[in-house]
mmCIF file of the N, C-alpha and C atoms, coordinates in Angstrom:
data_MODEL
# 
_entry.id   MODEL 
# 
loop_
_atom_site.group_PDB 
_atom_site.id 
_atom_site.type_symbol 
_atom_site.label_atom_id 
_atom_site.label_alt_id 
_atom_site.label_comp_id 
_atom_site.label_asym_id 
_atom_site.label_entity_id 
_atom_site.label_seq_id 
_atom_site.pdbx_PDB_ins_code 
_atom_site.Cartn_x 
_atom_site.Cartn_y 
_atom_site.Cartn_z 
_atom_site.occupancy 
_atom_site.B_iso_or_equiv 
_atom_site.pdbx_formal_charge 
_atom_site.auth_seq_id 
_atom_site.auth_comp_id 
_atom_site.auth_asym_id 
_atom_site.auth_atom_id 
_atom_site.pdbx_PDB_model_num 
ATOM 1   N N  . UNK A 1 1  ? 0.813   -1.280 -0.225 1.00 0.00 ? 1  UNK A N  1 
ATOM 2   C CA . UNK A 1 1  ? -0.072  0.094  -0.052 1.00 0.00 ? 1  UNK A CA 1 
ATOM 3   C C  . UNK A 1 1  ? 0.946   1.150  -0.005 1.00 0.00 ? 1  UNK A C  1 
ATOM 4   N N  . UNK A 1 2  ? 0.415   2.204  -0.906 1.00 0.00 ? 2  UNK A N  1 
ATOM 5   C CA . UNK A 1 2  ? 1.218   3.418  -0.927 1.00 0.00 ? 2  UNK A CA 1 
ATOM 6   C C  . UNK A 1 2  ? 0.953   4.360  0.095  1.00 0.00 ? 2  UNK A C  1 
ATOM 7   N N  . UNK A 1 3  ? 1.846   4.738  0.828  1.00 0.00 ? 3  UNK A N  1 
ATOM 8   C CA . UNK A 1 3  ? 1.668   5.667  1.863  1.00 0.00 ? 3  UNK A CA 1 
ATOM 9   C C  . UNK A 1 3  ? 0.833   6.954  1.690  1.00 0.00 ? 3  UNK A C  1 
ATOM 10  N N  . UNK A 1 4  ? 0.983   7.454  0.744  1.00 0.00 ? 4  UNK A N  1 
ATOM 11  C CA . UNK A 1 4  ? 0.135   8.649  0.267  1.00 0.00 ? 4  UNK A CA 1 
ATOM 12  C C  . UNK A 1 4  ? -1.212  8.450  0.094  1.00 0.00 ? 4  UNK A C  1 
ATOM 13  N N  . UNK A 1 5  ? -1.747  7.160  -0.555 1.00 0.00 ? 5  UNK A N  1 
ATOM 14  C CA . UNK A 1 5  ? -2.945  6.768  -0.870 1.00 0.00 ? 5  UNK A CA 1 
ATOM 15  C C  . UNK A 1 5  ? -3.774  6.414  0.761  1.00 0.00 ? 5  UNK A C  1 
ATOM 16  N N  . UNK A 1 6  ? -2.897  5.901  1.390  1.00 0.00 ? 6  UNK A N  1 
ATOM 17  C CA . UNK A 1 6  ? -3.357  5.509  2.787  1.00 0.00 ? 6  UNK A CA 1 
ATOM 18  C C  . UNK A 1 6  ? -3.900  6.406  3.537  1.00 0.00 ? 6  UNK A C  1 
ATOM 19  N N  . UNK A 1 7  ? -2.749  7.732  3.450  1.00 0.00 ? 7  UNK A N  1 
ATOM 20  C CA . UNK A 1 7  ? -3.002  9.009  4.233  1.00 0.00 ? 7  UNK A CA 1 
ATOM 21  C C  . UNK A 1 7  ? -4.322  9.456  3.731  1.00 0.00 ? 7  UNK A C  1 
ATOM 22  N N  . UNK A 1 8  ? -4.580  9.580  2.273  1.00 0.00 ? 8  UNK A N  1 
ATOM 23  C CA . UNK A 1 8  ? -5.626  10.433 1.936  1.00 0.00 ? 8  UNK A CA 1 
ATOM 24  C C  . UNK A 1 8  ? -6.975  9.472  2.190  1.00 0.00 ? 8  UNK A C  1 
ATOM 25  N N  . UNK A 1 9  ? -7.039  8.083  2.303  1.00 0.00 ? 9  UNK A N  1 
ATOM 26  C CA . UNK A 1 9  ? -7.997  7.303  2.375  1.00 0.00 ? 9  UNK A CA 1 
ATOM 27  C C  . UNK A 1 9  ? -8.381  7.563  4.042  1.00 0.00 ? 9  UNK A C  1 
ATOM 28  N N  . UNK A 1 10 ? -7.415  7.320  4.857  1.00 0.00 ? 10 UNK A N  1 
ATOM 29  C CA . UNK A 1 10 ? -7.726  7.727  6.324  1.00 0.00 ? 10 UNK A CA 1 
ATOM 30  C C  . UNK A 1 10 ? -8.145  8.862  6.654  1.00 0.00 ? 10 UNK A C  1 
ATOM 31  N N  . UNK A 1 11 ? -7.528  10.148 5.777  1.00 0.00 ? 11 UNK A N  1 
ATOM 32  C CA . UNK A 1 11 ? -8.200  11.456 6.284  1.00 0.00 ? 11 UNK A CA 1 
ATOM 33  C C  . UNK A 1 11 ? -9.754  11.706 5.655  1.00 0.00 ? 11 UNK A C  1 
ATOM 34  N N  . UNK A 1 12 ? -9.778  10.847 4.685  1.00 0.00 ? 12 UNK A N  1 
ATOM 35  C CA . UNK A 1 12 ? -11.326 10.894 4.066  1.00 0.00 ? 12 UNK A CA 1 
ATOM 36  C C  . UNK A 1 12 ? -12.193 10.330 5.022  1.00 0.00 ? 12 UNK A C  1 
ATOM 37  N N  . UNK A 1 13 ? -11.730 9.152  5.752  1.00 0.00 ? 13 UNK A N  1 
ATOM 38  C CA . UNK A 1 13 ? -12.861 8.594  6.615  1.00 0.00 ? 13 UNK A CA 1 
ATOM 39  C C  . UNK A 1 13 ? -12.828 9.164  7.777  1.00 0.00 ? 13 UNK A C  1 
ATOM 40  N N  . UNK A 1 14 ? -11.768 9.828  8.381  1.00 0.00 ? 14 UNK A N  1 
ATOM 41  C CA . UNK A 1 14 ? -11.839 10.528 9.701  1.00 0.00 ? 14 UNK A CA 1 
ATOM 42  C C  . UNK A 1 14 ? -12.741 11.865 9.534  1.00 0.00 ? 14 UNK A C  1 
ATOM 43  N N  . UNK A 1 15 ? -12.530 12.243 8.123  1.00 0.00 ? 15 UNK A N  1 
ATOM 44  C CA . UNK A 1 15 ? -13.544 13.679 7.880  1.00 0.00 ? 15 UNK A CA 1 
ATOM 45  C C  . UNK A 1 15 ? -14.889 13.085 7.991  1.00 0.00 ? 15 UNK A C  1 
ATOM 46  N N  . UNK A 1 16 ? -15.205 12.224 7.418  1.00 0.00 ? 16 UNK A N  1 
ATOM 47  C CA . UNK A 1 16 ? -16.654 11.502 7.170  1.00 0.00 ? 16 UNK A CA 1 
ATOM 48  C C  . UNK A 1 16 ? -17.165 11.484 8.533  1.00 0.00 ? 16 UNK A C  1 
ATOM 49  N N  . UNK A 1 17 ? -16.235 10.522 9.398  1.00 0.00 ? 17 UNK A N  1 
ATOM 50  C CA . UNK A 1 17 ? -16.808 10.310 10.634 1.00 0.00 ? 17 UNK A CA 1 
ATOM 51  C C  . UNK A 1 17 ? -17.114 11.399 11.392 1.00 0.00 ? 17 UNK A C  1 
ATOM 52  N N  . UNK A 1 18 ? -16.216 12.480 11.502 1.00 0.00 ? 18 UNK A N  1 
ATOM 53  C CA . UNK A 1 18 ? -16.144 13.726 12.248 1.00 0.00 ? 18 UNK A CA 1 
ATOM 54  C C  . UNK A 1 18 ? -17.572 14.302 11.863 1.00 0.00 ? 18 UNK A C  1 
ATOM 55  N N  . UNK A 1 19 ? -17.962 14.415 10.390 1.00 0.00 ? 19 UNK A N  1 
ATOM 56  C CA . UNK A 1 19 ? -18.935 15.276 9.741  1.00 0.00 ? 19 UNK A CA 1 
ATOM 57  C C  . UNK A 1 19 ? -20.060 14.485 10.354 1.00 0.00 ? 19 UNK A C  1 
ATOM 58  N N  . UNK A 1 20 ? -20.215 13.156 10.379 1.00 0.00 ? 20 UNK A N  1 
ATOM 59  C CA . UNK A 1 20 ? -21.473 12.424 10.985 1.00 0.00 ? 20 UNK A CA 1 
ATOM 60  C C  . UNK A 1 20 ? -21.899 13.097 12.334 1.00 0.00 ? 20 UNK A C  1 
ATOM 61  N N  . UNK A 1 21 ? -20.752 13.368 13.127 1.00 0.00 ? 21 UNK A N  1 
ATOM 62  C CA . UNK A 1 21 ? -21.289 13.635 14.449 1.00 0.00 ? 21 UNK A CA 1 
ATOM 63  C C  . UNK A 1 21 ? -21.252 15.337 14.500 1.00 0.00 ? 21 UNK A C  1 
ATOM 64  N N  . UNK A 1 22 ? -21.332 15.764 13.665 1.00 0.00 ? 22 UNK A N  1 
ATOM 65  C CA . UNK A 1 22 ? -21.741 17.504 13.428 1.00 0.00 ? 22 UNK A CA 1 
ATOM 66  C C  . UNK A 1 22 ? -20.190 18.008 13.586 1.00 0.00 ? 22 UNK A C  1 
ATOM 67  N N  . UNK A 1 23 ? -19.084 17.394 13.402 1.00 0.00 ? 23 UNK A N  1 
ATOM 68  C CA . UNK A 1 23 ? -18.011 18.261 13.657 1.00 0.00 ? 23 UNK A CA 1 
ATOM 69  C C  . UNK A 1 23 ? -17.291 18.633 12.474 1.00 0.00 ? 23 UNK A C  1 
ATOM 70  N N  . UNK A 1 24 ? -16.560 19.694 12.298 1.00 0.00 ? 24 UNK A N  1 
ATOM 71  C CA . UNK A 1 24 ? -15.852 20.143 10.828 1.00 0.00 ? 24 UNK A CA 1 
ATOM 72  C C  . UNK A 1 24 ? -14.443 19.279 11.083 1.00 0.00 ? 24 UNK A C  1 
ATOM 73  N N  . UNK A 1 25 ? -13.847 18.774 10.184 1.00 0.00 ? 25 UNK A N  1 
ATOM 74  C CA . UNK A 1 25 ? -12.368 18.244 10.071 1.00 0.00 ? 25 UNK A CA 1 
ATOM 75  C C  . UNK A 1 25 ? -11.942 18.555 8.558  1.00 0.00 ? 25 UNK A C  1 
ATOM 76  N N  . UNK A 1 26 ? -12.290 19.417 7.802  1.00 0.00 ? 26 UNK A N  1 
ATOM 77  C CA . UNK A 1 26 ? -11.908 19.755 6.553  1.00 0.00 ? 26 UNK A CA 1 
ATOM 78  C C  . UNK A 1 26 ? -10.911 20.187 6.364  1.00 0.00 ? 26 UNK A C  1 
ATOM 79  N N  . UNK A 1 27 ? -10.070 20.755 7.470  1.00 0.00 ? 27 UNK A N  1 
ATOM 80  C CA . UNK A 1 27 ? -8.792  21.340 7.394  1.00 0.00 ? 27 UNK A CA 1 
ATOM 81  C C  . UNK A 1 27 ? -7.693  20.403 8.183  1.00 0.00 ? 27 UNK A C  1 
ATOM 82  N N  . UNK A 1 28 ? -8.111  19.169 8.192  1.00 0.00 ? 28 UNK A N  1 
ATOM 83  C CA . UNK A 1 28 ? -7.337  18.066 9.283  1.00 0.00 ? 28 UNK A CA 1 
ATOM 84  C C  . UNK A 1 28 ? -6.061  17.883 8.203  1.00 0.00 ? 28 UNK A C  1 
ATOM 85  N N  . UNK A 1 29 ? -4.839  18.054 9.109  1.00 0.00 ? 29 UNK A N  1 
ATOM 86  C CA . UNK A 1 29 ? -3.698  17.818 8.671  1.00 0.00 ? 29 UNK A CA 1 
ATOM 87  C C  . UNK A 1 29 ? -3.181  16.609 8.986  1.00 0.00 ? 29 UNK A C  1 
ATOM 88  N N  . UNK A 1 30 ? -1.986  16.139 8.069  1.00 0.00 ? 30 UNK A N  1 
ATOM 89  C CA . UNK A 1 30 ? -1.527  15.040 8.668  1.00 0.00 ? 30 UNK A CA 1 
ATOM 90  C C  . UNK A 1 30 ? -0.996  14.277 9.862  1.00 0.00 ? 30 UNK A C  1 
ATOM 91  N N  . UNK A 1 31 ? -0.473  15.841 10.534 1.00 0.00 ? 31 UNK A N  1 
ATOM 92  C CA . UNK A 1 31 ? 0.358   15.531 11.874 1.00 0.00 ? 31 UNK A CA 1 
ATOM 93  C C  . UNK A 1 31 ? -0.384  16.115 12.891 1.00 0.00 ? 31 UNK A C  1 
ATOM 94  N N  . UNK A 1 32 ? -1.697  16.932 12.679 1.00 0.00 ? 32 UNK A N  1 
ATOM 95  C CA . UNK A 1 32 ? -2.702  17.094 13.725 1.00 0.00 ? 32 UNK A CA 1 
ATOM 96  C C  . UNK A 1 32 ? -3.070  15.984 14.753 1.00 0.00 ? 32 UNK A C  1 
ATOM 97  N N  . UNK A 1 33 ? -2.914  16.360 15.773 1.00 0.00 ? 33 UNK A N  1 
ATOM 98  C CA . UNK A 1 33 ? -3.020  15.159 17.010 1.00 0.00 ? 33 UNK A CA 1 
ATOM 99  C C  . UNK A 1 33 ? -4.758  15.092 17.266 1.00 0.00 ? 33 UNK A C  1 
ATOM 100 N N  . UNK A 1 34 ? -5.230  14.058 16.655 1.00 0.00 ? 34 UNK A N  1 
ATOM 101 C CA . UNK A 1 34 ? -6.796  14.009 16.427 1.00 0.00 ? 34 UNK A CA 1 
ATOM 102 C C  . UNK A 1 34 ? -7.310  13.891 17.907 1.00 0.00 ? 34 UNK A C  1 
ATOM 103 N N  . UNK A 1 35 ? -6.874  13.171 18.639 1.00 0.00 ? 35 UNK A N  1 
ATOM 104 C CA . UNK A 1 35 ? -7.665  13.186 20.084 1.00 0.00 ? 35 UNK A CA 1 
ATOM 105 C C  . UNK A 1 35 ? -7.786  14.499 20.736 1.00 0.00 ? 35 UNK A C  1 
ATOM 106 N N  . UNK A 1 36 ? -6.621  15.525 20.455 1.00 0.00 ? 36 UNK A N  1 
ATOM 107 C CA . UNK A 1 36 ? -6.860  16.642 21.137 1.00 0.00 ? 36 UNK A CA 1 
ATOM 108 C C  . UNK A 1 36 ? -7.713  17.697 20.237 1.00 0.00 ? 36 UNK A C  1 
ATOM 109 N N  . UNK A 1 37 ? -8.110  17.116 19.033 1.00 0.00 ? 37 UNK A N  1 
ATOM 110 C CA . UNK A 1 37 ? -9.080  17.946 18.244 1.00 0.00 ? 37 UNK A CA 1 
ATOM 111 C C  . UNK A 1 37 ? -10.642 17.652 18.736 1.00 0.00 ? 37 UNK A C  1 
ATOM 112 N N  . UNK A 1 38 ? -10.808 16.562 19.274 1.00 0.00 ? 38 UNK A N  1 
ATOM 113 C CA . UNK A 1 38 ? -12.066 16.440 19.826 1.00 0.00 ? 38 UNK A CA 1 
ATOM 114 C C  . UNK A 1 38 ? -13.291 16.220 18.867 1.00 0.00 ? 38 UNK A C  1 
ATOM 115 N N  . UNK A 1 39 ? -12.701 15.527 17.665 1.00 0.00 ? 39 UNK A N  1 
ATOM 116 C CA . UNK A 1 39 ? -13.765 15.781 16.399 1.00 0.00 ? 39 UNK A CA 1 
ATOM 117 C C  . UNK A 1 39 ? -14.320 14.035 16.464 1.00 0.00 ? 39 UNK A C  1 
ATOM 118 N N  . UNK A 1 40 ? -13.834 13.157 17.095 1.00 0.00 ? 40 UNK A N  1 
ATOM 119 C CA . UNK A 1 40 ? -14.310 11.701 17.074 1.00 0.00 ? 40 UNK A CA 1 
ATOM 120 C C  . UNK A 1 40 ? -14.825 11.356 18.495 1.00 0.00 ? 40 UNK A C  1 
ATOM 121 N N  . UNK A 1 41 ? -15.790 10.975 18.558 1.00 0.00 ? 41 UNK A N  1 
ATOM 122 C CA . UNK A 1 41 ? -16.218 10.013 20.292 1.00 0.00 ? 41 UNK A CA 1 
ATOM 123 C C  . UNK A 1 41 ? -15.728 8.738  19.918 1.00 0.00 ? 41 UNK A C  1 
ATOM 124 N N  . UNK A 1 42 ? -15.826 8.032  21.242 1.00 0.00 ? 42 UNK A N  1 
ATOM 125 C CA . UNK A 1 42 ? -15.416 6.838  21.230 1.00 0.00 ? 42 UNK A CA 1 
ATOM 126 C C  . UNK A 1 42 ? -15.989 5.568  20.207 1.00 0.00 ? 42 UNK A C  1 
ATOM 127 N N  . UNK A 1 43 ? -17.236 5.657  19.726 1.00 0.00 ? 43 UNK A N  1 
ATOM 128 C CA . UNK A 1 43 ? -17.673 4.990  19.031 1.00 0.00 ? 43 UNK A CA 1 
ATOM 129 C C  . UNK A 1 43 ? -17.145 5.471  17.668 1.00 0.00 ? 43 UNK A C  1 
ATOM 130 N N  . UNK A 1 44 ? -17.195 6.632  16.918 1.00 0.00 ? 44 UNK A N  1 
ATOM 131 C CA . UNK A 1 44 ? -16.416 6.845  15.806 1.00 0.00 ? 44 UNK A CA 1 
ATOM 132 C C  . UNK A 1 44 ? -14.555 6.418  15.870 1.00 0.00 ? 44 UNK A C  1 
ATOM 133 N N  . UNK A 1 45 ? -14.290 6.488  16.781 1.00 0.00 ? 45 UNK A N  1 
ATOM 134 C CA . UNK A 1 45 ? -12.991 5.903  17.204 1.00 0.00 ? 45 UNK A CA 1 
ATOM 135 C C  . UNK A 1 45 ? -12.942 4.555  16.784 1.00 0.00 ? 45 UNK A C  1 
ATOM 136 N N  . UNK A 1 46 ? -13.891 3.772  17.200 1.00 0.00 ? 46 UNK A N  1 
ATOM 137 C CA . UNK A 1 46 ? -13.949 2.023  17.131 1.00 0.00 ? 46 UNK A CA 1 
ATOM 138 C C  . UNK A 1 46 ? -14.455 1.855  15.775 1.00 0.00 ? 46 UNK A C  1 
ATOM 139 N N  . UNK A 1 47 ? -15.372 2.824  15.206 1.00 0.00 ? 47 UNK A N  1 
ATOM 140 C CA . UNK A 1 47 ? -15.556 2.390  13.882 1.00 0.00 ? 47 UNK A CA 1 
ATOM 141 C C  . UNK A 1 47 ? -14.413 2.774  12.956 1.00 0.00 ? 47 UNK A C  1 
ATOM 142 N N  . UNK A 1 48 ? -13.673 3.781  13.023 1.00 0.00 ? 48 UNK A N  1 
ATOM 143 C CA . UNK A 1 48 ? -12.378 3.985  12.349 1.00 0.00 ? 48 UNK A CA 1 
ATOM 144 C C  . UNK A 1 48 ? -11.524 2.669  12.496 1.00 0.00 ? 48 UNK A C  1 
ATOM 145 N N  . UNK A 1 49 ? -11.486 2.176  13.508 1.00 0.00 ? 49 UNK A N  1 
ATOM 146 C CA . UNK A 1 49 ? -10.412 0.966  13.871 1.00 0.00 ? 49 UNK A CA 1 
ATOM 147 C C  . UNK A 1 49 ? -10.980 -0.385 12.975 1.00 0.00 ? 49 UNK A C  1 
ATOM 148 N N  . UNK A 1 50 ? -12.276 -0.407 13.232 1.00 0.00 ? 50 UNK A N  1 
ATOM 149 C CA . UNK A 1 50 ? -12.586 -1.499 12.312 1.00 0.00 ? 50 UNK A CA 1 
ATOM 150 C C  . UNK A 1 50 ? -12.671 -1.309 10.652 1.00 0.00 ? 50 UNK A C  1 
ATOM 151 N N  . UNK A 1 51 ? -12.914 -0.183 10.380 1.00 0.00 ? 51 UNK A N  1 
ATOM 152 C CA . UNK A 1 51 ? -12.747 0.248  9.017  1.00 0.00 ? 51 UNK A CA 1 
ATOM 153 C C  . UNK A 1 51 ? -11.342 -0.177 8.581  1.00 0.00 ? 51 UNK A C  1 
ATOM 154 N N  . UNK A 1 52 ? -10.069 0.398  9.465  1.00 0.00 ? 52 UNK A N  1 
ATOM 155 C CA . UNK A 1 52 ? -8.800  0.242  9.316  1.00 0.00 ? 52 UNK A CA 1 
ATOM 156 C C  . UNK A 1 52 ? -8.722  -1.401 8.932  1.00 0.00 ? 52 UNK A C  1 
ATOM 157 N N  . UNK A 1 53 ? -8.902  -2.095 9.936  1.00 0.00 ? 53 UNK A N  1 
ATOM 158 C CA . UNK A 1 53 ? -8.850  -3.523 9.704  1.00 0.00 ? 53 UNK A CA 1 
ATOM 159 C C  . UNK A 1 53 ? -9.622  -4.174 8.324  1.00 0.00 ? 53 UNK A C  1 
ATOM 160 N N  . UNK A 1 54 ? -10.913 -3.837 7.987  1.00 0.00 ? 54 UNK A N  1 
ATOM 161 C CA . UNK A 1 54 ? -11.498 -4.292 7.017  1.00 0.00 ? 54 UNK A CA 1 
ATOM 162 C C  . UNK A 1 54 ? -10.536 -3.665 5.520  1.00 0.00 ? 54 UNK A C  1 
ATOM 163 N N  . UNK A 1 55 ? -10.447 -2.604 5.623  1.00 0.00 ? 55 UNK A N  1 
ATOM 164 C CA . UNK A 1 55 ? -9.939  -1.840 4.662  1.00 0.00 ? 55 UNK A CA 1 
ATOM 165 C C  . UNK A 1 55 ? -8.099  -2.463 3.793  1.00 0.00 ? 55 UNK A C  1 
ATOM 166 N N  . UNK A 1 56 ? -7.586  -2.545 5.196  1.00 0.00 ? 56 UNK A N  1 
ATOM 167 C CA . UNK A 1 56 ? -6.375  -2.769 4.858  1.00 0.00 ? 56 UNK A CA 1 
ATOM 168 C C  . UNK A 1 56 ? -5.787  -4.378 5.177  1.00 0.00 ? 56 UNK A C  1 
ATOM 169 N N  . UNK A 1 57 ? -6.939  -4.934 5.545  1.00 0.00 ? 57 UNK A N  1 
ATOM 170 C CA . UNK A 1 57 ? -6.658  -6.502 5.798  1.00 0.00 ? 57 UNK A CA 1 
ATOM 171 C C  . UNK A 1 57 ? -5.747  -7.005 6.946  1.00 0.00 ? 57 UNK A C  1 
ATOM 172 N N  . UNK A 1 58 ? -5.965  -6.060 7.902  1.00 0.00 ? 58 UNK A N  1 
ATOM 173 C CA . UNK A 1 58 ? -5.056  -6.485 9.162  1.00 0.00 ? 58 UNK A CA 1 
ATOM 174 C C  . UNK A 1 58 ? -5.828  -6.426 10.619 1.00 0.00 ? 58 UNK A C  1 
ATOM 175 N N  . UNK A 1 59 ? -5.026  -7.063 11.530 1.00 0.00 ? 59 UNK A N  1 
ATOM 176 C CA . UNK A 1 59 ? -5.951  -7.278 12.642 1.00 0.00 ? 59 UNK A CA 1 
ATOM 177 C C  . UNK A 1 59 ? -5.337  -6.205 13.641 1.00 0.00 ? 59 UNK A C  1 
ATOM 178 N N  . UNK A 1 60 ? -5.746  -5.305 14.233 1.00 0.00 ? 60 UNK A N  1 
ATOM 179 C CA . UNK A 1 60 ? -5.282  -4.526 15.236 1.00 0.00 ? 60 UNK A CA 1 
ATOM 180 C C  . UNK A 1 60 ? -5.355  -5.092 16.664 1.00 0.00 ? 60 UNK A C  1 
ATOM 181 N N  . UNK A 1 61 ? -4.217  -5.263 17.463 1.00 0.00 ? 61 UNK A N  1 
ATOM 182 C CA . UNK A 1 61 ? -4.344  -6.012 18.633 1.00 0.00 ? 61 UNK A CA 1 
ATOM 183 C C  . UNK A 1 61 ? -4.648  -4.957 19.806 1.00 0.00 ? 61 UNK A C  1 
ATOM 184 N N  . UNK A 1 62 ? -5.227  -5.169 20.686 1.00 0.00 ? 62 UNK A N  1 
ATOM 185 C CA . UNK A 1 62 ? -5.386  -4.009 21.651 1.00 0.00 ? 62 UNK A CA 1 
ATOM 186 C C  . UNK A 1 62 ? -4.287  -3.110 22.135 1.00 0.00 ? 62 UNK A C  1 
ATOM 187 N N  . UNK A 1 63 ? -3.196  -3.936 22.269 1.00 0.00 ? 63 UNK A N  1 
ATOM 188 C CA . UNK A 1 63 ? -1.760  -3.280 22.690 1.00 0.00 ? 63 UNK A CA 1 
ATOM 189 C C  . UNK A 1 63 ? -1.364  -2.316 22.032 1.00 0.00 ? 63 UNK A C  1 
ATOM 190 N N  . UNK A 1 64 ? -1.799  -2.471 20.631 1.00 0.00 ? 64 UNK A N  1 
ATOM 191 C CA . UNK A 1 64 ? -1.230  -1.561 19.554 1.00 0.00 ? 64 UNK A CA 1 
ATOM 192 C C  . UNK A 1 64 ? -2.151  -0.141 19.551 1.00 0.00 ? 64 UNK A C  1 
ATOM 193 N N  . UNK A 1 65 ? -3.357  -0.410 20.356 1.00 0.00 ? 65 UNK A N  1 
ATOM 194 C CA . UNK A 1 65 ? -4.219  0.851  20.116 1.00 0.00 ? 65 UNK A CA 1 
ATOM 195 C C  . UNK A 1 65 ? -3.692  1.985  21.114 1.00 0.00 ? 65 UNK A C  1 
ATOM 196 N N  . UNK A 1 66 ? -2.563  2.758  20.725 1.00 0.00 ? 66 UNK A N  1 
ATOM 197 C CA . UNK A 1 66 ? -2.034  3.873  21.469 1.00 0.00 ? 66 UNK A CA 1 
ATOM 198 C C  . UNK A 1 66 ? -1.989  4.909  20.555 1.00 0.00 ? 66 UNK A C  1 
ATOM 199 N N  . UNK A 1 67 ? -1.818  6.448  21.292 1.00 0.00 ? 67 UNK A N  1 
ATOM 200 C CA . UNK A 1 67 ? -1.579  7.503  20.678 1.00 0.00 ? 67 UNK A CA 1 
ATOM 201 C C  . UNK A 1 67 ? -0.274  7.334  19.591 1.00 0.00 ? 67 UNK A C  1 
ATOM 202 N N  . UNK A 1 68 ? 0.652   6.750  20.227 1.00 0.00 ? 68 UNK A N  1 
ATOM 203 C CA . UNK A 1 68 ? 1.650   6.557  19.268 1.00 0.00 ? 68 UNK A CA 1 
ATOM 204 C C  . UNK A 1 68 ? 1.640   5.596  18.080 1.00 0.00 ? 68 UNK A C  1 
ATOM 205 N N  . UNK A 1 69 ? 0.741   5.046  17.821 1.00 0.00 ? 69 UNK A N  1 
ATOM 206 C CA . UNK A 1 69 ? 0.288   4.333  16.504 1.00 0.00 ? 69 UNK A CA 1 
ATOM 207 C C  . UNK A 1 69 ? -1.118  5.175  15.777 1.00 0.00 ? 69 UNK A C  1 
ATOM 208 N N  . UNK A 1 70 ? -2.098  5.824  16.620 1.00 0.00 ? 70 UNK A N  1 
ATOM 209 C CA . UNK A 1 70 ? -3.175  6.318  16.129 1.00 0.00 ? 70 UNK A CA 1 
ATOM 210 C C  . UNK A 1 70 ? -3.256  7.771  16.267 1.00 0.00 ? 70 UNK A C  1 
ATOM 211 N N  . UNK A 1 71 ? -2.456  8.503  16.832 1.00 0.00 ? 71 UNK A N  1 
ATOM 212 C CA . UNK A 1 71 ? -2.599  9.956  17.077 1.00 0.00 ? 71 UNK A CA 1 
ATOM 213 C C  . UNK A 1 71 ? -2.731  10.656 15.924 1.00 0.00 ? 71 UNK A C  1 
ATOM 214 N N  . UNK A 1 72 ? -2.249  10.583 14.891 1.00 0.00 ? 72 UNK A N  1 
ATOM 215 C CA . UNK A 1 72 ? -2.558  11.630 13.846 1.00 0.00 ? 72 UNK A CA 1 
ATOM 216 C C  . UNK A 1 72 ? -2.443  10.576 12.460 1.00 0.00 ? 72 UNK A C  1 
ATOM 217 N N  . UNK A 1 73 ? -2.556  11.191 11.383 1.00 0.00 ? 73 UNK A N  1 
ATOM 218 C CA . UNK A 1 73 ? -2.972  10.491 10.208 1.00 0.00 ? 73 UNK A CA 1 
ATOM 219 C C  . UNK A 1 73 ? -1.732  10.093 9.781  1.00 0.00 ? 73 UNK A C  1 
ATOM 220 N N  . UNK A 1 74 ? -0.537  10.632 9.731  1.00 0.00 ? 74 UNK A N  1 
ATOM 221 C CA . UNK A 1 74 ? 0.763   10.246 9.243  1.00 0.00 ? 74 UNK A CA 1 
ATOM 222 C C  . UNK A 1 74 ? 1.064   8.806  10.402 1.00 0.00 ? 74 UNK A C  1 
ATOM 223 N N  . UNK A 1 75 ? 0.923   8.810  11.577 1.00 0.00 ? 75 UNK A N  1 
ATOM 224 C CA . UNK A 1 75 ? 0.760   7.816  12.452 1.00 0.00 ? 75 UNK A CA 1 
ATOM 225 C C  . UNK A 1 75 ? 0.273   6.576  12.120 1.00 0.00 ? 75 UNK A C  1 
ATOM 226 N N  . UNK A 1 76 ? -1.335  6.522  11.782 1.00 0.00 ? 76 UNK A N  1 
ATOM 227 C CA . UNK A 1 76 ? -2.170  5.714  11.236 1.00 0.00 ? 76 UNK A CA 1 
ATOM 228 C C  . UNK A 1 76 ? -1.539  4.805  9.821  1.00 0.00 ? 76 UNK A C  1 
ATOM 229 N N  . UNK A 1 77 ? -1.241  6.145  8.960  1.00 0.00 ? 77 UNK A N  1 
ATOM 230 C CA . UNK A 1 77 ? -0.750  5.521  7.738  1.00 0.00 ? 77 UNK A CA 1 
ATOM 231 C C  . UNK A 1 77 ? 0.504   4.662  7.781  1.00 0.00 ? 77 UNK A C  1 
ATOM 232 N N  . UNK A 1 78 ? 1.405   4.848  8.845  1.00 0.00 ? 78 UNK A N  1 
ATOM 233 C CA . UNK A 1 78 ? 2.633   4.339  8.920  1.00 0.00 ? 78 UNK A CA 1 
ATOM 234 C C  . UNK A 1 78 ? 2.121   3.134  9.652  1.00 0.00 ? 78 UNK A C  1 
ATOM 235 N N  . UNK A 1 79 ? 1.300   2.819  10.551 1.00 0.00 ? 79 UNK A N  1 
ATOM 236 C CA . UNK A 1 79 ? 1.089   1.734  11.081 1.00 0.00 ? 79 UNK A CA 1 
ATOM 237 C C  . UNK A 1 79 ? 0.421   0.760  9.978  1.00 0.00 ? 79 UNK A C  1 
ATOM 238 N N  . UNK A 1 80 ? -0.517  1.218  9.238  1.00 0.00 ? 80 UNK A N  1 
ATOM 239 C CA . UNK A 1 80 ? -1.118  0.232  8.306  1.00 0.00 ? 80 UNK A CA 1 
ATOM 240 C C  . UNK A 1 80 ? -0.182  -0.138 7.179  1.00 0.00 ? 80 UNK A C  1 
ATOM 241 N N  . UNK A 1 81 ? 0.523   0.640  6.714  1.00 0.00 ? 81 UNK A N  1 
ATOM 242 C CA . UNK A 1 81 ? 1.348   0.331  5.672  1.00 0.00 ? 81 UNK A CA 1 
ATOM 243 C C  . UNK A 1 81 ? 2.483   -0.529 6.172  1.00 0.00 ? 81 UNK A C  1 
ATOM 244 N N  . UNK A 1 82 ? 2.765   -0.569 7.677  1.00 0.00 ? 82 UNK A N  1 
ATOM 245 C CA . UNK A 1 82 ? 3.777   -1.420 8.273  1.00 0.00 ? 82 UNK A CA 1 
ATOM 246 C C  . UNK A 1 82 ? 3.145   -2.604 8.140  1.00 0.00 ? 82 UNK A C  1 
ATOM 247 N N  . UNK A 1 83 ? 2.093   -2.862 8.658  1.00 0.00 ? 83 UNK A N  1 
ATOM 248 C CA . UNK A 1 83 ? 1.420   -4.134 9.123  1.00 0.00 ? 83 UNK A CA 1 
ATOM 249 C C  . UNK A 1 83 ? 0.160   -4.643 8.129  1.00 0.00 ? 83 UNK A C  1 
ATOM 250 N N  . UNK A 1 84 ? 0.071   -4.159 6.813  1.00 0.00 ? 84 UNK A N  1 
ATOM 251 C CA . UNK A 1 84 ? -0.883  -4.562 6.151  1.00 0.00 ? 84 UNK A CA 1 
ATOM 252 C C  . UNK A 1 84 ? -0.235  -5.211 4.718  1.00 0.00 ? 84 UNK A C  1 
# 
């Protein structure tokens, strides 16, 4: 998987999830700290994780669900390209 493609797909999914909650995320940058922006609730975050697993054909262990792996778009893209 190309990291640039993954970044765009992940940004699009996060933006769609945020908008479904009534939050604006159209200016979301690749290094913006997503938890600090408060644009996703816990249900949307779990939906994102399930989408990542389905889209990239990976299984994400609970121990990997950390800020270091999922705090920004760049970190998420790096994780899925490394593990996919």
